[in-house]
TORVEXSE-298400 format. One record per residue (C-alpha): residue in three letters; y, x, z. Coordinates in pm, whole numbers. Example, Ala and Ser with C-alpha at 12.3 -4.5 7.8 and 13.67 -1.06 7.14 Angstrom:
2
+------+--------+--------+--------+
| rest |      y |      x |      z |
+------+--------+--------+--------+
|  ALA |   -450 |   1230 |    780 |
|  SER |   -106 |   1367 |    714 |
+------+--------+--------+--------+
This chain:
209
+------+--------+--------+--------+
| rest |      y |      x |      z |
+------+--------+--------+--------+
|  MET |   3986 |   6024 |  -8848 |
|  ASN |   4332 |   6117 |  -8742 |
|  LYS |   4443 |   6187 |  -8389 |
|  LYS |   4608 |   5847 |  -8353 |
|  ASN |   4289 |   5653 |  -8429 |
|  LYS |   4083 |   5881 |  -8210 |
|  ALA |   4314 |   5823 |  -7914 |
|  LYS |   4294 |   5449 |  -7971 |
|  LEU |   3912 |   5457 |  -7966 |
|  ASN |   3909 |   5661 |  -7647 |
|  LYS |   4142 |   5413 |  -7483 |
|  GLU |   3920 |   5119 |  -7585 |
|  ASP |   3612 |   5297 |  -7449 |
|  GLU |   3789 |   5358 |  -7124 |
|  LEU |   3892 |   4991 |  -7096 |
|  GLU |   3538 |   4879 |  -7170 |
|  LYS |   3405 |   5114 |  -6906 |
|  ASN |   3655 |   4986 |  -6652 |
|  ASN |   3561 |   4625 |  -6731 |
|  SER |   3196 |   4713 |  -6692 |
|  ASP |   3264 |   4875 |  -6355 |
|  ILE |   3458 |   4569 |  -6242 |
|  ILE |   3176 |   4336 |  -6348 |
|  ASN |   2918 |   4551 |  -6173 |
|  SER |   3132 |   4559 |  -5860 |
|  GLU |   3170 |   4181 |  -5864 |
|  ASN |   2796 |   4139 |  -5909 |
|  GLU |   2734 |   4368 |  -5614 |
|  ASN |   2980 |   4166 |  -5406 |
|  LEU |   2805 |   3843 |  -5504 |
|  GLU |   2469 |   3989 |  -5407 |
|  GLN |   2609 |   4108 |  -5076 |
|  ASN |   2766 |   3767 |  -5010 |
|  SER |   2437 |   3599 |  -5095 |
|  THR |   2250 |   3829 |  -4857 |
|  VAL |   2505 |   3763 |  -4583 |
|  ALA |   2477 |   3387 |  -4644 |
|  ASN |   2098 |   3403 |  -4624 |
|  ASP |   2118 |   3606 |  -4303 |
|  THR |   2365 |   3354 |  -4160 |
|  ASP |   2135 |   3061 |  -4246 |
|  ALA |   1842 |   3240 |  -4083 |
|  ASP |   2050 |   3311 |  -3772 |
|  ASN |   2163 |   2946 |  -3757 |
|  GLU |   1803 |   2829 |  -3788 |
|  LYS |   1694 |   3059 |  -3506 |
|  GLN |   1988 |   2942 |  -3295 |
|  ASN |   1899 |   2576 |  -3352 |
|  GLU |   1534 |   2644 |  -3268 |
|  LEU |   1636 |   2826 |  -2951 |
|  GLU |   1866 |   2541 |  -2846 |
|  GLU |   1591 |   2286 |  -2909 |
|  ASN |   1345 |   2488 |  -2701 |
|  LEU |   1600 |   2514 |  -2422 |
|  ARG |   1660 |   2138 |  -2429 |
|  ASP |   1284 |   2077 |  -2407 |
|  GLU |   1253 |   2315 |  -2112 |
|  ILE |   1550 |   2153 |  -1936 |
|  GLU |   1398 |   1807 |  -1988 |
|  GLN |   1062 |   1927 |  -1858 |
|  LEU |   1224 |   2083 |  -1552 |
|  ARG |   1418 |   1761 |  -1490 |
|  ASP |   1097 |   1556 |  -1505 |
|  GLU |    921 |   1798 |  -1270 |
|  LYS |   1215 |   1777 |  -1031 |
|  LEU |   1204 |   1395 |  -1031 |
|  ARG |    828 |   1397 |   -970 |
|  LEU |    870 |   1645 |   -688 |
|  LEU |   1142 |   1432 |   -528 |
|  ALA |    923 |   1121 |   -561 |
|  ASP |    628 |   1304 |   -403 |
|  MET |    848 |   1423 |   -118 |
|  GLU |    978 |   1069 |    -59 |
|  ASN |    624 |    929 |    -59 |
|  LEU |    516 |   1201 |    183 |
|  ARG |    808 |   1119 |    413 |
|  LYS |    725 |    748 |    407 |
|  ARG |    358 |    818 |    471 |
|  SER |    446 |   1050 |    759 |
|  ASP |    677 |    787 |    909 |
|  ARG |    407 |    522 |    869 |
|  ASP |    143 |    745 |   1028 |
|  ARG |    379 |    825 |   1314 |
|  MET |    451 |    456 |   1374 |
|  ASP |     81 |    372 |   1355 |
|  SER |     10 |    646 |   1608 |
|  ILE |    265 |    493 |   1843 |
|  ARG |    153 |    132 |   1788 |
|  TYR |   -221 |    181 |   1770 |
|  GLY |   -281 |    511 |   1948 |
|  ASN |   -438 |    334 |   2248 |
|  ILE |   -637 |     77 |   2049 |
|  ASN |   -974 |    198 |   2181 |
|  PHE |   -848 |    179 |   2539 |
|  ALA |   -717 |   -171 |   2468 |
|  ARG |  -1062 |   -282 |   2344 |
|  ASP |  -1227 |   -144 |   2656 |
|  ILE |   -984 |   -308 |   2896 |
|  LEU |  -1042 |   -653 |   2741 |
|  SER |  -1377 |   -666 |   2919 |
|  LEU |  -1184 |   -666 |   3247 |
|  GLY |  -1006 |   -984 |   3140 |
|  ASP |  -1337 |  -1136 |   3026 |
|  ASN |  -1496 |  -1078 |   3366 |
|  LEU |  -1191 |  -1219 |   3542 |
|  SER |  -1206 |  -1536 |   3328 |
|  ARG |  -1579 |  -1574 |   3391 |
|  ALA |  -1522 |  -1540 |   3764 |
|  LEU |  -1262 |  -1817 |   3761 |
|  ASP |  -1476 |  -2041 |   3538 |
|  ALA |  -1771 |  -1997 |   3773 |
|  ILE |  -1583 |  -2133 |   4073 |
|  PRO |  -1692 |  -2492 |   4144 |
|  LYS |  -1420 |  -2754 |   4125 |
|  ASP |  -1476 |  -2858 |   4485 |
|  ALA |  -1466 |  -2500 |   4617 |
|  GLU |  -1101 |  -2517 |   4721 |
|  LYS |  -1178 |  -2681 |   5054 |
|  THR |  -1057 |  -2408 |   5283 |
|  GLU |   -728 |  -2222 |   5283 |
|  THR |   -907 |  -1889 |   5249 |
|  ILE |  -1093 |  -1991 |   4932 |
|  THR |   -778 |  -2150 |   4790 |
|  ASN |   -576 |  -1833 |   4848 |
|  LEU |   -853 |  -1626 |   4689 |
|  ILE |   -861 |  -1844 |   4380 |
|  ASN |   -481 |  -1842 |   4352 |
|  GLY |   -487 |  -1464 |   4383 |
|  LEU |   -738 |  -1437 |   4098 |
|  ARG |   -526 |  -1665 |   3881 |
|  MET |   -218 |  -1455 |   3957 |
|  VAL |   -407 |  -1140 |   3853 |
|  GLN |   -515 |  -1314 |   3533 |
|  ARG |   -155 |  -1409 |   3448 |
|  GLU |    -36 |  -1055 |   3519 |
|  PHE |   -316 |   -916 |   3304 |
|  THR |   -215 |  -1142 |   3015 |
|  SER |    150 |  -1042 |   3059 |
|  ILE |     62 |   -671 |   3041 |
|  LEU |   -139 |   -728 |   2724 |
|  LYS |    157 |   -903 |   2559 |
|  LYS |    386 |   -620 |   2665 |
|  HIS |    172 |   -383 |   2459 |
|  GLY |    154 |   -614 |   2156 |
|  ILE |   -187 |   -761 |   2240 |
|  LYS |   -204 |  -1137 |   2193 |
|  LYS |   -487 |  -1384 |   2220 |
|  ILE |   -609 |  -1544 |   1898 |
|  GLU |   -588 |  -1921 |   1890 |
|  ALA |   -938 |  -2046 |   1817 |
|  LEU |  -1014 |  -2388 |   1970 |
|  ASN |   -944 |  -2679 |   1736 |
|  GLN |   -849 |  -2436 |   1458 |
|  ARG |  -1021 |  -2418 |   1121 |
|  PHE |  -1271 |  -2134 |   1114 |
|  ASP |  -1119 |  -1818 |    966 |
|  HIS |  -1353 |  -1524 |    910 |
|  ASN |  -1053 |  -1290 |    942 |
|  PHE |  -1015 |  -1381 |   1309 |
|  HIS |  -1328 |  -1570 |   1414 |
|  GLN |  -1693 |  -1474 |   1443 |
|  ALA |  -1927 |  -1775 |   1424 |
|  MET |  -2202 |  -1749 |   1684 |
|  MET |  -2343 |  -2098 |   1632 |
|  GLU |  -2297 |  -2428 |   1450 |
|  ILE |  -2261 |  -2741 |   1658 |
|  GLU |  -2332 |  -3083 |   1510 |
|  SER |  -2048 |  -3328 |   1562 |
|  GLU |  -1961 |  -3668 |   1423 |
|  GLU |  -1613 |  -3669 |   1577 |
|  VAL |  -1489 |  -3328 |   1465 |
|  GLU |  -1435 |  -3223 |   1105 |
|  GLU |  -1680 |  -2969 |    970 |
|  GLY |  -1554 |  -2611 |    990 |
|  ILE |  -1338 |  -2667 |   1299 |
|  VAL |  -1389 |  -2440 |   1602 |
|  ILE |  -1502 |  -2658 |   1892 |
|  GLN |  -1623 |  -2391 |   2132 |
|  GLU |  -1486 |  -2049 |   2227 |
|  ILE |  -1752 |  -1820 |   2369 |
|  GLN |  -1532 |  -1511 |   2396 |
|  SER |  -1160 |  -1481 |   2335 |
|  GLY |  -1035 |  -1270 |   2044 |
|  TYR |   -720 |  -1060 |   2034 |
|  ASN |   -477 |   -906 |   1786 |
|  MET |   -287 |   -585 |   1851 |
|  HIS |     41 |   -618 |   1664 |
|  ASP |    -80 |   -699 |   1311 |
|  ARG |   -433 |   -559 |   1351 |
|  LEU |   -745 |   -736 |   1468 |
|  LEU |   -851 |   -594 |   1802 |
|  ARG |  -1161 |   -808 |   1824 |
|  PRO |  -1256 |  -1146 |   1673 |
|  SER |  -1302 |  -1465 |   1871 |
|  MET |  -1669 |  -1554 |   1917 |
|  VAL |  -1689 |  -1925 |   1847 |
|  GLY |  -1902 |  -2229 |   1782 |
|  VAL |  -1815 |  -2422 |   1467 |
|  ALA |  -1856 |  -2794 |   1403 |
|  LYS |  -2089 |  -2915 |   1129 |
|  LYS |  -2198 |  -3255 |   1010 |
|  PRO |  -2515 |  -3394 |   1172 |
|  ASN |  -2835 |  -3369 |    970 |
|  LYS |  -2897 |  -3725 |    842 |
|  ASP |  -3274 |  -3678 |    815 |
|  GLU |  -3304 |  -3561 |   1174 |
|  LYS |  -3079 |  -3849 |   1285 |
|  LYS |  -3316 |  -4102 |   1127 |
|  LYS |  -3613 |  -3953 |   1314 |
+------+--------+--------+--------+
């Protein structure tokens, strides 16, 4: 082999080596790019997972905030209602006790004979009692205490307490025809029921006897 051919072969070997180095370098670059791409995908997946977790936590905190606000509003309303009830009904036991004073006053007036007003002294005494009764009723109304209408009303267990049944042909069954003791409401609460006698139809068998 002459020098010219030998130089040519050396040059070809060198070119082949350079090509091989280039190919290897490109392969390494591809592998590096692939690794970087995989790392980027993994980072993106972690980022998405983190964002989703944060959204869930924010939504949970928002729900807890709304529940807390609702609980606070309910507590405020309940406190306001309790405060109003305390103002309106704080003296309800005293009101029940004082009703007996009105009962005794009514009994005293009912017990006076119709022909008792023969002297000026007795007349003035009776008028004085009636004036006290009117003032007593006025004070009750001032504090939200009102008498329950009972006579000639249909019996209502929410406001009336039946003490007896009274046979009657003239009055419809279930109608209150006698008031034994007056009942009262305090605002929208029952202070005490009216004690009443209620009409019922006469027993036909007893009527025949």
